[in-house]
C-alpha positions in Angstrom: 4.3 -27.7 -9.2 3.8 -26.2 -5.8 3.1 -22.5 -5.1 5.4 -21.3 -2.4 3.8 -17.9 -1.6 3.4 -14.4 -2.9 6.5 -12.4 -3.9 4.7 -9.1 -4.6 1.4 -7.4 -5.3 1.3 -4.6 -7.9 -1.0 -1.6 -7.8 -1.0 1.1 -10.5 -0.4 4.8 -10.2 -0.4 7.9 -12.5 2.9 9.2 -13.8 4.5 11.8 -11.4 2.8 10.5 -8.2 5.8 8.7 -6.8 6.7 11.3 -4.2 3.2 11.4 -2.8 3.2 7.6 -2.7 6.5 7.5 -0.9 5.1 9.9 1.6 2.2 7.6 2.3 3.8 4.1 2.1 7.1 5.1 3.8 6.2 8.2 5.8 2.7 7.1 7.1 2.8 3.3 7.0 6.5 3.0 7.7 7.4 0.7 4.8 10.9 0.6 3.5 11.4 1.6 -0.1 13.1 -0.9 -2.3 15.4 0.3 -5.1 14.0 -0.8 -8.5 16.3 -2.6 -10.8 18.1 -0.2 -13.1 16.3 -1.4 -16.3 12.9 -0.7 -14.7 13.6 2.8 -13.3 12.7 4.6 -16.4 9.2 3.3 -16.2 8.5 5.2 -13.0 6.7 3.9 -10.0 8.1 2.7 -6.7 8.5 -0.5 -4.7 8.2 -1.2 -1.0 9.0 -4.0 1.4 6.1 -5.4 3.4 7.4 -8.2 5.6 8.9 -10.8 3.3 6.7 -9.6 0.4 6.8 -6.5 -1.8 4.3 -3.9 -2.9 5.0 -2.5 -6.4 3.4 0.6 -7.7 3.7 0.8 -11.4 2.8 3.7 -13.7 -0.2 3.2 -15.9 -1.1 5.7 -18.7 -4.9 5.4 -18.4 -4.8 5.2 -14.6 -7.9 4.3 -12.6 -7.6 3.7 -8.9 -8.3 0.2 -7.5 -11.4 0.6 -5.4 -12.1 -3.1 -4.7 -8.9 -4.9 -5.3 -6.4 -4.0 -2.5 -3.3 -5.1 -0.5 -3.8 -5.8 3.2 -0.9 -4.7 5.4 -0.5 -6.5 8.7 0.7 -4.2 11.5 1.5 -4.6 15.2 -0.4 -1.5 16.4 -3.6 -0.7 14.4 -4.4 2.3 16.5 -1.1 3.9 15.9 -1.3 3.4 12.2 -4.9 4.8 12.2 -3.7 7.8 14.1 -0.8 8.3 11.5 -3.3 8.0 8.6 -5.6 10.6 10.2 -2.7 12.9 11.0 -1.7 12.8 7.3 -5.2 13.8 6.3 -6.3 10.3 5.3 -9.7 8.7 5.9 -9.9 5.7 8.3 -12.9 3.4 7.5 -13.1 0.8 10.3 -14.6 -2.6 9.3 -16.0 -5.2 11.7 -17.3 -7.5 8.9 -14.9 -10.3 10.0 -15.5 -11.3 13.6 -12.4 -11.1 15.7 -10.4 -9.2 13.1 -9.4 -5.5 13.8 -9.0 -3.7 10.6 -9.7 -0.5 8.6 -9.5 0.6 5.0 -8.0 3.8 3.7 -6.8 5.1 0.3 -3.3 6.0 -0.8 -2.7 9.4 -2.3 -3.9 8.3 -5.8 -7.1 6.6 -4.6 -6.0 3.0 -4.4 -7.8 1.1 -1.6 -5.5 -0.2 1.2 -6.5 -2.4 4.1 -4.7 -2.3 7.4 -5.1 -5.2 9.8 -3.9 -5.9 13.3 -1.6 -8.9 13.2 
């Protein structure tokens, strides 16, 4: 058996938060939304394309935001994304913990941690 890569990462969200999440992931970060398969639509949540991988946000009844675990989105213009996050009222937390890597952390509208990194 050989692992070939990651297909998707899933974060959780509370019921009814989909429009706010679409506003952040599509509107602020520029990710294209993927239509969920018909059998899964009744569960709520939303999916997004991130390069060849996917980011799934699934509804969880006893929702608690992910504060440590997080996806890292590679972008071609870190400063532009930071400006878009700030313009949308989000917090940009720069991190220089990894030498030579430009990145920051922010939170999606439901409090999940998201890392943005310069490709």
